[in-house]
C-alpha positions, -999 to +999 in steps of 0.1 A: -745-774+563-738-757+531-712-729+533-711-700+508-680-679+506-679-648+483-645-638+470-636-603+459-613-615+431-616-636+400-594-665+413-607-700+413-607-722+444-610-759+452-619-781+481-594-806+495-599-833+522-568-852+534-548-834+507-571-849+480-589-826+456-627-831+457-640-825+422-668-799+416-703-811+409-711-819+373-722-792+349-760-787+346-770-774+311-805-764+324-789-742+351-760-731+329-737-737+359-725-765+381-752-786+397-765-774+430-752-787+463-774-816+475-755-826+507-746-861+494-711-861+510-687-838+529-668-817+505-694-817+478-688-783+461-692-760+432-677-726+422-701-700+408-676-682+385-696-651+375-703-642+411-670-656+425-688-678+451-675-711+464-702-734+479-694-766+497-711-791+520-697-796+555-705-824+580-695-831+616-659-843+620-649-835+584-620-811+578-620-793+545-593-771+531-598-743+506-569-739+481-563-719+450-570-738+417-551-734+385-577-723+360-577-702+328 
């Protein structure tokens, strides 16, 4: 299942599994944003900065953690 969380602030967030950061999907020049979630693995994610939406893929028996990310 793909989860979408809208945040009211301009902070940036990351997904962690077992305290390991899961990198965001690669940038897609045709979309002019990070590549869409395809459901390839638990924790697959992207942050839509202009709209402040964090999207990530979640599977059964997979615990993900959302943490602030240092970003400028």
